[in-house]
C-alpha positions as CSV (number, residue, x, y, z in Angstrom):
1,M,53.3,29.8,-123.9
2,Q,53.6,29.3,-120.2
3,V,53.2,26.3,-117.8
4,L,53.4,26.5,-114.1
5,V,55.6,23.9,-112.3
6,R,53.9,22.9,-109.0
7,D,55.7,21.1,-106.2
8,N,58.8,20.7,-108.4
9,N,56.9,18.2,-110.6
10,V,58.6,18.9,-113.9
11,D,57.2,15.8,-115.6
12,Q,53.6,17.0,-115.0
13,A,54.5,20.5,-116.3
14,L,56.1,19.0,-119.4
15,K,53.1,16.9,-120.1
16,A,50.9,20.0,-119.8
17,L,53.2,22.0,-122.1
18,K,53.1,19.3,-124.7
19,K,49.3,19.2,-124.5
20,K,49.1,22.9,-125.0
21,M,51.5,22.8,-127.9
22,Q,49.5,20.0,-129.5
23,R,46.3,22.1,-129.2
24,E,47.9,25.2,-130.7
25,G,49.2,23.2,-133.6
26,V,52.9,23.9,-132.9
27,F,54.1,20.4,-133.7
28,R,52.1,20.3,-136.9
29,E,53.6,23.6,-138.0
30,M,57.2,22.5,-137.2
31,K,56.7,19.4,-139.3
32,L,55.4,21.5,-142.2
33,R,58.4,23.9,-142.0
34,R,61.0,21.2,-142.1
35,S,61.1,21.4,-145.9
36,F,60.1,24.0,-148.5
37,E,56.5,23.8,-149.7
38,K,55.6,25.4,-153.0
39,R,52.8,28.0,-153.0
40,S,50.6,25.8,-155.1
41,E,51.1,22.8,-152.8
42,R,50.3,25.0,-149.8
43,K,47.1,26.3,-151.4
44,A,46.0,22.7,-152.2
45,R,46.8,21.5,-148.7
46,E,45.0,24.4,-147.0
47,K,41.9,23.9,-149.3
48,A,41.9,20.2,-148.5
49,E,42.1,21.0,-144.7
50,A,39.3,23.4,-145.0
51,I,37.1,20.8,-146.7
52,R,37.9,18.3,-144.1
53,R,37.1,20.7,-141.3
54,T,33.7,21.7,-142.8
55,R,32.8,18.0,-143.4
56,K,33.8,17.2,-139.8
57,L,31.7,20.0,-138.4
58,E,28.7,19.0,-140.6
59,R,29.0,15.4,-139.3
60,K,29.1,16.6,-135.7
61,R,26.1,18.9,-136.3
62,L,24.1,16.1,-137.9
63,E,25.0,13.7,-135.1
64,R,24.0,16.3,-132.5
65,D,20.6,16.9,-134.3
66,G,19.9,13.2,-134.4
67,F,20.2,12.3,-138.0
């Protein structure tokens, strides 16, 4: 991951880097890797995330279609 520093403005570059990392899910993955997660727990979490994701997309689609 790369961020350009313009006019020696490190604060702005740091803010952009954090934003990129947040979008990529780096912080979330770091949090998950702090401790060991059993395979069954990982499967359950991933399944729940998938359900949440599909419900969110469905809500957005319905909202866009005007329901």
